[in-house]
GUFI-714197 format. One record per residue (C-alpha): x, y, z; chain; residue in three letters; residue number from 1. Coordinates in Angstrom, 2 decimals. Example, Ala and Ser with C-alpha at 12.3 -4.5 7.8 and 13.67 -1.06 7.14 Angstrom:
residues 2
12.30, -4.50, 7.80, A, ala, 1;
13.67, -1.06, 7.14, A, ser, 2;
***
This chain:
residues 391
18.80, 52.44, 25.71, A, unk, 1;
19.72, 52.49, 29.42, A, unk, 2;
23.01, 51.03, 30.69, A, unk, 3;
23.91, 50.05, 34.24, A, unk, 4;
27.21, 48.57, 35.40, A, unk, 5;
27.89, 46.31, 38.36, A, unk, 6;
31.29, 44.65, 38.80, A, unk, 7;
31.90, 42.53, 35.70, A, unk, 8;
28.31, 42.84, 34.47, A, unk, 9;
26.69, 45.40, 32.23, A, unk, 10;
22.91, 45.54, 31.97, A, unk, 11;
21.40, 46.92, 28.77, A, unk, 12;
17.74, 47.87, 28.95, A, unk, 13;
15.59, 48.09, 25.81, A, unk, 14;
18.66, 47.47, 23.68, A, unk, 15;
19.60, 46.00, 20.31, A, unk, 16;
21.69, 43.08, 19.10, A, unk, 17;
24.34, 45.45, 17.77, A, unk, 18;
24.68, 47.12, 21.17, A, unk, 19;
25.17, 43.72, 22.82, A, unk, 20;
27.94, 42.79, 20.35, A, unk, 21;
29.66, 46.13, 20.94, A, unk, 22;
29.41, 45.84, 24.73, A, unk, 23;
30.83, 42.33, 24.72, A, unk, 24;
33.78, 43.55, 22.63, A, unk, 25;
34.23, 46.56, 24.93, A, unk, 26;
34.32, 44.40, 28.07, A, unk, 27;
36.87, 42.05, 26.54, A, unk, 28;
39.04, 44.99, 25.53, A, unk, 29;
38.74, 46.77, 28.88, A, unk, 30;
39.25, 43.81, 31.17, A, unk, 31;
41.26, 41.49, 28.98, A, unk, 32;
39.84, 38.25, 27.64, A, unk, 33;
39.08, 35.92, 30.52, A, unk, 34;
39.84, 32.96, 28.28, A, unk, 35;
42.04, 33.00, 25.22, A, unk, 36;
39.70, 30.84, 23.15, A, unk, 37;
36.44, 28.97, 23.35, A, unk, 38;
35.67, 25.37, 22.44, A, unk, 39;
31.96, 25.90, 21.76, A, unk, 40;
28.98, 28.21, 22.07, A, unk, 41;
26.33, 27.03, 24.52, A, unk, 42;
22.84, 28.42, 23.88, A, unk, 43;
20.57, 27.98, 26.89, A, unk, 44;
16.82, 28.32, 26.32, A, unk, 45;
15.14, 28.70, 29.71, A, unk, 46;
11.83, 29.67, 31.20, A, unk, 47;
11.95, 32.78, 33.36, A, unk, 48;
11.31, 30.73, 36.51, A, unk, 49;
14.23, 28.41, 35.68, A, unk, 50;
16.87, 31.00, 34.77, A, unk, 51;
18.76, 30.83, 38.09, A, unk, 52;
18.89, 27.03, 37.92, A, unk, 53;
20.07, 27.13, 34.31, A, unk, 54;
22.73, 29.74, 35.10, A, unk, 55;
24.09, 27.61, 37.96, A, unk, 56;
24.42, 24.62, 35.63, A, unk, 57;
26.00, 26.76, 32.91, A, unk, 58;
28.56, 28.10, 35.40, A, unk, 59;
29.54, 24.53, 36.26, A, unk, 60;
29.92, 23.76, 32.56, A, unk, 61;
32.03, 26.89, 31.97, A, unk, 62;
34.53, 25.64, 34.55, A, unk, 63;
34.87, 22.37, 32.61, A, unk, 64;
34.67, 23.56, 29.01, A, unk, 65;
35.84, 26.96, 27.70, A, unk, 66;
32.70, 28.31, 26.07, A, unk, 67;
30.57, 31.34, 25.33, A, unk, 68;
27.19, 31.13, 27.05, A, unk, 69;
24.10, 32.72, 25.52, A, unk, 70;
20.99, 32.49, 27.71, A, unk, 71;
17.69, 33.13, 25.91, A, unk, 72;
14.56, 33.85, 27.94, A, unk, 73;
11.43, 34.32, 25.86, A, unk, 74;
8.78, 36.42, 27.62, A, unk, 75;
5.16, 37.15, 26.71, A, unk, 76;
4.59, 37.08, 22.97, A, unk, 77;
1.64, 39.47, 23.18, A, unk, 78;
3.66, 42.42, 24.54, A, unk, 79;
5.56, 45.10, 22.57, A, unk, 80;
8.93, 43.83, 21.28, A, unk, 81;
11.85, 44.62, 23.57, A, unk, 82;
15.28, 43.23, 24.34, A, unk, 83;
16.99, 43.43, 27.74, A, unk, 84;
20.44, 41.93, 28.19, A, unk, 85;
23.14, 41.31, 30.76, A, unk, 86;
26.70, 41.06, 29.42, A, unk, 87;
29.20, 39.28, 31.67, A, unk, 88;
32.87, 38.47, 31.20, A, unk, 89;
34.19, 36.44, 34.12, A, unk, 90;
31.11, 37.18, 36.24, A, unk, 91;
28.59, 34.98, 38.02, A, unk, 92;
28.59, 32.51, 35.14, A, unk, 93;
32.19, 31.59, 35.80, A, unk, 94;
35.17, 32.24, 33.53, A, unk, 95;
32.99, 32.26, 30.42, A, unk, 96;
31.85, 35.15, 28.26, A, unk, 97;
28.11, 35.23, 28.80, A, unk, 98;
25.06, 37.14, 27.66, A, unk, 99;
21.66, 36.73, 29.30, A, unk, 100;
18.91, 37.99, 27.01, A, unk, 101;
15.24, 38.52, 27.81, A, unk, 102;
13.16, 38.87, 24.68, A, unk, 103;
9.66, 40.31, 24.83, A, unk, 104;
6.91, 40.15, 22.27, A, unk, 105;
7.41, 38.71, 18.80, A, unk, 106;
11.15, 39.28, 19.05, A, unk, 107;
11.27, 35.94, 20.86, A, unk, 108;
9.98, 34.27, 17.70, A, unk, 109;
13.08, 35.55, 15.90, A, unk, 110;
15.64, 34.91, 18.64, A, unk, 111;
18.19, 33.74, 16.09, A, unk, 112;
18.43, 37.29, 14.70, A, unk, 113;
20.00, 38.34, 18.00, A, unk, 114;
21.85, 35.12, 18.81, A, unk, 115;
23.64, 34.39, 15.53, A, unk, 116;
25.86, 37.51, 15.60, A, unk, 117;
26.95, 36.52, 19.11, A, unk, 118;
28.12, 33.01, 18.22, A, unk, 119;
31.84, 32.39, 18.72, A, unk, 120;
33.54, 31.95, 15.36, A, unk, 121;
34.50, 28.53, 13.99, A, unk, 122;
33.39, 26.44, 16.97, A, unk, 123;
30.45, 24.03, 17.43, A, unk, 124;
27.10, 25.28, 18.69, A, unk, 125;
25.13, 23.40, 21.35, A, unk, 126;
21.54, 24.33, 22.23, A, unk, 127;
20.13, 23.17, 25.56, A, unk, 128;
16.46, 23.59, 26.51, A, unk, 129;
15.98, 23.96, 30.24, A, unk, 130;
12.29, 24.24, 29.49, A, unk, 131;
9.83, 22.15, 27.49, A, unk, 132;
11.24, 22.10, 23.93, A, unk, 133;
9.01, 22.36, 20.88, A, unk, 134;
7.51, 19.06, 19.70, A, unk, 135;
9.23, 19.68, 16.36, A, unk, 136;
12.67, 21.12, 17.02, A, unk, 137;
12.84, 22.48, 13.48, A, unk, 138;
10.26, 25.09, 14.49, A, unk, 139;
12.93, 26.72, 16.68, A, unk, 140;
15.76, 28.25, 14.66, A, unk, 141;
18.02, 27.87, 17.70, A, unk, 142;
17.80, 24.10, 17.13, A, unk, 143;
18.50, 24.39, 13.41, A, unk, 144;
21.77, 26.31, 13.90, A, unk, 145;
23.05, 23.88, 16.55, A, unk, 146;
25.42, 20.95, 16.02, A, unk, 147;
24.13, 19.28, 19.19, A, unk, 148;
20.70, 19.62, 20.79, A, unk, 149;
20.05, 18.70, 24.42, A, unk, 150;
16.55, 18.29, 25.85, A, unk, 151;
15.26, 16.94, 29.16, A, unk, 152;
12.18, 14.72, 29.10, A, unk, 153;
12.09, 14.63, 32.90, A, unk, 154;
10.76, 18.21, 32.89, A, unk, 155;
7.62, 17.14, 31.03, A, unk, 156;
4.35, 16.32, 32.76, A, unk, 157;
4.41, 12.92, 31.02, A, unk, 158;
8.08, 11.94, 30.56, A, unk, 159;
7.31, 8.83, 28.51, A, unk, 160;
5.11, 10.77, 26.10, A, unk, 161;
7.91, 13.34, 25.82, A, unk, 162;
10.34, 10.50, 25.06, A, unk, 163;
8.11, 9.31, 22.22, A, unk, 164;
7.95, 12.88, 20.91, A, unk, 165;
11.75, 13.03, 20.88, A, unk, 166;
11.85, 9.73, 18.97, A, unk, 167;
9.32, 11.04, 16.44, A, unk, 168;
11.47, 14.13, 15.88, A, unk, 169;
14.90, 12.51, 16.26, A, unk, 170;
17.90, 13.51, 14.15, A, unk, 171;
21.58, 12.71, 14.62, A, unk, 172;
22.99, 15.17, 17.15, A, unk, 173;
19.98, 15.01, 19.46, A, unk, 174;
20.32, 13.77, 23.02, A, unk, 175;
18.43, 14.05, 26.30, A, unk, 176;
19.51, 14.49, 29.91, A, unk, 177;
17.27, 11.57, 30.84, A, unk, 178;
19.84, 9.46, 28.95, A, unk, 179;
22.75, 11.19, 30.67, A, unk, 180;
21.29, 10.31, 34.07, A, unk, 181;
21.68, 6.63, 33.16, A, unk, 182;
25.47, 6.79, 32.68, A, unk, 183;
26.41, 5.51, 36.14, A, unk, 184;
23.90, 2.66, 35.95, A, unk, 185;
25.15, 1.65, 32.51, A, unk, 186;
28.76, 1.82, 33.66, A, unk, 187;
28.08, -0.41, 36.67, A, unk, 188;
26.12, -2.93, 34.61, A, unk, 189;
28.82, -2.99, 31.93, A, unk, 190;
31.68, -3.59, 34.35, A, unk, 191;
29.71, -6.23, 36.25, A, unk, 192;
28.90, -8.16, 33.08, A, unk, 193;
32.49, -7.87, 31.88, A, unk, 194;
33.70, -9.32, 35.19, A, unk, 195;
31.20, -12.20, 34.93, A, unk, 196;
32.26, -12.90, 31.35, A, unk, 197;
35.96, -12.88, 32.30, A, unk, 198;
35.39, -15.81, 34.70, A, unk, 199;
34.09, -18.00, 31.90, A, unk, 200;
35.73, -20.01, 29.17, A, unk, 201;
32.59, -19.78, 27.01, A, unk, 202;
30.71, -16.64, 25.96, A, unk, 203;
28.26, -15.19, 28.47, A, unk, 204;
24.65, -14.92, 27.32, A, unk, 205;
21.77, -12.94, 28.75, A, unk, 206;
18.34, -14.57, 28.86, A, unk, 207;
16.30, -11.68, 30.20, A, unk, 208;
15.80, -9.51, 33.24, A, unk, 209;
13.89, -6.60, 34.68, A, unk, 210;
14.35, -3.07, 35.94, A, unk, 211;
12.65, -2.20, 39.22, A, unk, 212;
11.76, 1.45, 39.47, A, unk, 213;
9.37, 4.17, 38.36, A, unk, 214;
7.21, 3.06, 35.44, A, unk, 215;
6.85, 6.67, 34.29, A, unk, 216;
10.52, 7.65, 34.41, A, unk, 217;
12.25, 8.34, 31.08, A, unk, 218;
15.69, 7.27, 32.35, A, unk, 219;
14.42, 3.87, 33.45, A, unk, 220;
12.74, 3.43, 30.05, A, unk, 221;
15.96, 4.32, 28.22, A, unk, 222;
18.05, 1.90, 30.30, A, unk, 223;
15.53, -0.80, 29.45, A, unk, 224;
15.76, 0.11, 25.77, A, unk, 225;
19.56, 0.11, 25.90, A, unk, 226;
19.66, -3.36, 27.48, A, unk, 227;
17.13, -4.73, 24.99, A, unk, 228;
19.11, -3.32, 22.08, A, unk, 229;
22.45, -4.63, 23.30, A, unk, 230;
21.20, -7.99, 24.57, A, unk, 231;
18.41, -8.84, 22.15, A, unk, 232;
16.18, -10.16, 24.95, A, unk, 233;
13.26, -8.91, 27.01, A, unk, 234;
14.14, -6.39, 29.72, A, unk, 235;
11.02, -4.86, 31.22, A, unk, 236;
10.53, -1.99, 33.66, A, unk, 237;
8.39, -3.03, 36.64, A, unk, 238;
7.04, -0.93, 39.48, A, unk, 239;
9.25, -1.21, 42.56, A, unk, 240;
6.70, 0.40, 44.86, A, unk, 241;
9.49, 2.42, 46.46, A, unk, 242;
10.73, 5.99, 46.03, A, unk, 243;
13.46, 6.42, 43.43, A, unk, 244;
16.04, 9.07, 42.67, A, unk, 245;
16.05, 11.20, 39.54, A, unk, 246;
17.14, 8.19, 37.46, A, unk, 247;
13.96, 6.31, 38.40, A, unk, 248;
15.72, 3.00, 39.09, A, unk, 249;
15.87, 1.00, 42.33, A, unk, 250;
17.42, -2.20, 41.00, A, unk, 251;
18.33, -4.12, 37.84, A, unk, 252;
18.25, -7.91, 37.67, A, unk, 253;
19.85, -9.73, 34.73, A, unk, 254;
19.32, -13.44, 34.09, A, unk, 255;
22.31, -15.27, 32.60, A, unk, 256;
22.67, -18.67, 31.03, A, unk, 257;
23.58, -21.45, 33.44, A, unk, 258;
20.80, -20.31, 35.82, A, unk, 259;
22.97, -17.47, 37.09, A, unk, 260;
21.70, -14.05, 38.08, A, unk, 261;
23.23, -10.60, 38.55, A, unk, 262;
21.49, -7.96, 40.60, A, unk, 263;
22.48, -4.32, 41.10, A, unk, 264;
20.40, -2.41, 43.63, A, unk, 265;
20.56, 1.17, 44.89, A, unk, 266;
20.73, 1.50, 48.67, A, unk, 267;
19.26, 5.03, 48.73, A, unk, 268;
22.43, 6.49, 50.23, A, unk, 269;
24.39, 7.19, 47.07, A, unk, 270;
25.68, 3.63, 46.65, A, unk, 271;
24.83, 0.51, 44.68, A, unk, 272;
25.16, -3.09, 45.90, A, unk, 273;
26.26, -5.67, 43.31, A, unk, 274;
25.20, -9.27, 43.86, A, unk, 275;
26.67, -11.87, 41.49, A, unk, 276;
27.58, -15.57, 41.50, A, unk, 277;
30.78, -16.78, 43.18, A, unk, 278;
31.63, -13.39, 44.63, A, unk, 279;
30.79, -11.53, 47.81, A, unk, 280;
28.46, -8.56, 47.51, A, unk, 281;
30.30, -5.38, 46.59, A, unk, 282;
29.36, -1.73, 47.03, A, unk, 283;
30.15, 0.99, 44.47, A, unk, 284;
29.34, 4.71, 44.37, A, unk, 285;
26.04, 5.73, 42.76, A, unk, 286;
25.62, 9.42, 43.64, A, unk, 287;
22.93, 11.80, 42.49, A, unk, 288;
24.61, 14.17, 40.03, A, unk, 289;
23.92, 17.86, 39.67, A, unk, 290;
22.40, 19.39, 36.55, A, unk, 291;
25.73, 21.05, 35.74, A, unk, 292;
27.59, 17.73, 35.90, A, unk, 293;
25.05, 16.12, 33.58, A, unk, 294;
25.32, 18.95, 31.09, A, unk, 295;
29.11, 18.94, 31.32, A, unk, 296;
29.17, 15.25, 30.45, A, unk, 297;
27.14, 15.84, 27.30, A, unk, 298;
29.55, 18.56, 26.17, A, unk, 299;
32.53, 16.18, 26.30, A, unk, 300;
31.45, 14.80, 22.96, A, unk, 301;
29.99, 16.76, 20.08, A, unk, 302;
29.41, 13.98, 17.57, A, unk, 303;
26.18, 12.04, 17.20, A, unk, 304;
25.25, 9.98, 20.27, A, unk, 305;
24.49, 6.69, 18.53, A, unk, 306;
23.86, 4.61, 21.70, A, unk, 307;
21.21, 7.13, 22.72, A, unk, 308;
19.51, 6.78, 19.35, A, unk, 309;
19.54, 2.99, 19.67, A, unk, 310;
18.15, 3.08, 23.22, A, unk, 311;
15.49, 5.62, 22.19, A, unk, 312;
14.43, 3.41, 19.29, A, unk, 313;
14.12, 0.32, 21.47, A, unk, 314;
12.39, 2.17, 24.32, A, unk, 315;
9.74, 3.83, 22.15, A, unk, 316;
9.22, 1.31, 19.36, A, unk, 317;
10.04, 3.83, 16.62, A, unk, 318;
12.27, 2.32, 13.98, A, unk, 319;
14.77, 3.72, 11.50, A, unk, 320;
16.12, 6.51, 13.71, A, unk, 321;
19.68, 5.95, 12.47, A, unk, 322;
18.51, 6.55, 8.89, A, unk, 323;
16.93, 9.94, 9.63, A, unk, 324;
18.37, 13.07, 7.97, A, unk, 325;
21.13, 14.56, 10.10, A, unk, 326;
20.12, 18.16, 9.36, A, unk, 327;
16.95, 20.15, 9.91, A, unk, 328;
15.39, 22.95, 7.90, A, unk, 329;
13.67, 25.72, 9.81, A, unk, 330;
9.86, 25.55, 9.85, A, unk, 331;
8.17, 28.84, 10.64, A, unk, 332;
5.42, 28.55, 13.25, A, unk, 333;
3.41, 31.46, 14.65, A, unk, 334;
2.10, 30.51, 18.14, A, unk, 335;
-0.82, 32.90, 17.68, A, unk, 336;
-1.94, 30.90, 14.63, A, unk, 337;
-2.39, 27.20, 15.56, A, unk, 338;
-2.85, 26.23, 11.91, A, unk, 339;
0.86, 26.90, 11.26, A, unk, 340;
1.82, 24.32, 13.91, A, unk, 341;
-0.56, 21.77, 12.40, A, unk, 342;
1.06, 22.26, 9.00, A, unk, 343;
4.51, 21.96, 10.56, A, unk, 344;
3.61, 18.67, 12.25, A, unk, 345;
2.12, 17.30, 9.04, A, unk, 346;
5.22, 18.27, 7.09, A, unk, 347;
7.49, 16.71, 9.70, A, unk, 348;
5.55, 13.46, 9.68, A, unk, 349;
5.81, 13.33, 5.91, A, unk, 350;
9.57, 13.95, 6.04, A, unk, 351;
10.04, 11.07, 8.46, A, unk, 352;
7.69, 8.76, 6.60, A, unk, 353;
5.23, 7.90, 9.37, A, unk, 354;
1.69, 8.75, 10.31, A, unk, 355;
0.52, 10.24, 13.59, A, unk, 356;
-0.01, 7.52, 16.18, A, unk, 357;
2.00, 4.96, 14.25, A, unk, 358;
4.46, 2.88, 16.24, A, unk, 359;
6.21, -0.20, 14.99, A, unk, 360;
8.00, -2.33, 17.56, A, unk, 361;
11.07, -3.95, 16.03, A, unk, 362;
11.99, -7.60, 16.39, A, unk, 363;
15.07, -6.80, 18.43, A, unk, 364;
16.47, -10.32, 18.32, A, unk, 365;
16.53, -10.18, 14.53, A, unk, 366;
18.00, -6.71, 14.19, A, unk, 367;
21.49, -6.73, 12.71, A, unk, 368;
23.60, -5.07, 15.38, A, unk, 369;
27.37, -5.10, 15.56, A, unk, 370;
28.96, -7.41, 18.12, A, unk, 371;
25.65, -9.03, 19.04, A, unk, 372;
25.20, -12.77, 18.87, A, unk, 373;
22.54, -13.78, 16.31, A, unk, 374;
19.42, -15.57, 17.41, A, unk, 375;
19.29, -19.31, 16.83, A, unk, 376;
16.59, -21.96, 17.13, A, unk, 377;
15.60, -22.18, 20.76, A, unk, 378;
17.77, -19.19, 21.57, A, unk, 379;
15.98, -15.82, 21.79, A, unk, 380;
19.26, -14.02, 21.30, A, unk, 381;
21.97, -13.15, 23.72, A, unk, 382;
24.89, -10.89, 24.31, A, unk, 383;
28.44, -12.08, 24.43, A, unk, 384;
31.45, -10.60, 26.14, A, unk, 385;
32.29, -7.21, 24.72, A, unk, 386;
28.69, -6.30, 23.83, A, unk, 387;
28.17, -3.77, 26.58, A, unk, 388;
29.32, -0.27, 25.68, A, unk, 389;
28.31, 2.61, 27.89, A, unk, 390;
28.65, 5.37, 25.29, A, unk, 391;
***
């Protein structure tokens, strides 16, 4: 084992998990703990080409949430097993205790054997994939040991197919950064509808609407699903024919009862223009947020993200997500033997009670949802004041 030191970083070449634990303890003892306690352990699974980007986001998170950061980079599985590591306390990853591990060969298939001894004691574990996650998260032990799991469908070649995969594999505690990117849009829509409802003496009802944006963007699809779930009426995503930001939305138009209409449109300069009845147009901030800010938002809450599950269900047509088991059991898959993945997928489908290719679109107007007005004859369903919750 070779060791090199540079400032607050120690690099261990061809090392072991025990040596990493000992070096982390030595650095804390020598330099004093940078933070007196941690609120969580953040496991970052990244491709080698995305490590710098992931580290920048993790450093932003460390400034917001006291945490221990464990970065896992899995290299070629067909090379001899080897472990290289960087141990940092108060280094380039901010005030956090951090370990960046590059695992070669079949060691990467057993990453948990190195990671588990490094977990901070008695705090939640969050695993974030800054790379394409496995189709079945239970095939990665780093997902099984986590209390929260964060993926990003926008990194996939087909974001909508990735969104359906996440619905197929959903369990309480899962979330996706495509959903996090919708927070500002949902906040603006919520406050605008609340203001419209406050001007009325009778409940406000939505009759429909549309989202103008990128038809293939996962965030736009999730916002459409969220509105359909909360409002019980048709909200479709249509092609705007214009470039969009990372959230994939140019404008949202909502049709109200009384022939009224609300429209929120992005101006392409980090602002949104709100057009509504009986009021002058108003402009509110709608900035593009960094990856670190998105990740930091998700770490503010460590319980199940129920609105995400509801939006995912409505956007993909998969039903019964809220009734899925909240825990996963590890499924061993050897990437050099495709038959093990086939068996894992078959077992997962059986656990969730659906067949491959099956998709049942729920009758959203008839779904029993809290605080949502029931459908009546001649009324396709509507949302009343107080229905719109951003998180």
